[in-house]
C-alpha positions as CSV (number, residue, x, y, z in Angstrom):
1,M,25.7,-31.1,7.1
2,R,25.8,-34.8,7.7
3,R,22.5,-34.6,9.5
4,L,20.9,-32.6,6.7
5,V,22.1,-35.3,4.2
6,K,20.9,-38.1,6.5
7,D,17.5,-36.5,6.9
8,G,17.2,-36.1,3.1
9,Y,17.2,-32.3,3.1
10,C,20.5,-32.1,1.2
11,A,22.4,-34.4,-1.2
12,T,26.1,-34.5,-2.0
13,Y,28.2,-35.1,-5.1
14,T,31.9,-35.1,-5.7
15,V,34.0,-33.6,-8.5
16,E,37.5,-34.4,-9.3
17,S,40.0,-31.6,-8.7
18,P,43.1,-31.0,-10.7
19,N,44.8,-29.6,-7.6
20,G,44.3,-32.2,-4.9
21,P,41.6,-34.4,-3.5
22,Q,38.0,-34.6,-4.8
23,R,35.7,-31.7,-3.9
24,K,32.4,-32.5,-2.1
25,Y,29.4,-30.3,-3.0
26,Y,26.0,-30.1,-1.4
27,H,22.7,-29.2,-2.9
28,I,19.2,-28.8,-1.4
29,T,16.7,-31.5,-2.3
30,H,12.9,-31.1,-2.9
31,Q,12.3,-32.4,0.6
32,G,14.8,-29.8,1.9
33,R,13.0,-27.0,0.1
34,V,9.7,-28.1,1.7
35,F,11.4,-28.2,5.2
36,L,13.0,-24.8,4.6
37,K,9.7,-23.3,3.6
38,E,8.0,-24.7,6.7
39,T,10.8,-23.6,9.0
40,L,10.8,-20.1,7.6
41,K,7.0,-19.9,8.2
42,E,7.5,-21.0,11.8
43,W,10.3,-18.4,12.2
44,D,8.1,-15.6,10.8
45,E,5.3,-16.5,13.2
46,F,7.7,-16.6,16.1
47,T,9.3,-13.2,15.3
48,A,5.8,-11.7,14.7
49,S,4.8,-12.8,18.2
50,I,8.0,-11.4,19.7
51,E,7.4,-8.1,17.9
52,A,3.8,-8.0,19.3
53,L,5.2,-8.4,22.8
54,R,7.7,-5.7,22.3
55,K,5.0,-3.3,21.1
56,E,2.8,-4.2,24.1
57,I,5.7,-3.5,26.5
58,K,7.0,-0.4,24.9
59,P,4.1,2.0,25.7
60,H,4.4,1.1,29.5
61,E,8.0,2.1,29.8
């Protein structure tokens, strides 16, 4: 999580807790949403290529 915050993909805020120490919360930033969208696109392309390989191999079993 620290790396995501450092890279600007997430931000943190704290909230006082009536039962102990402050609570730290994370939320995704605009930059994080852009990064997530790009990463998911890359993942979809990767999994599609693996699926194509599986289909190519399966008929030859």
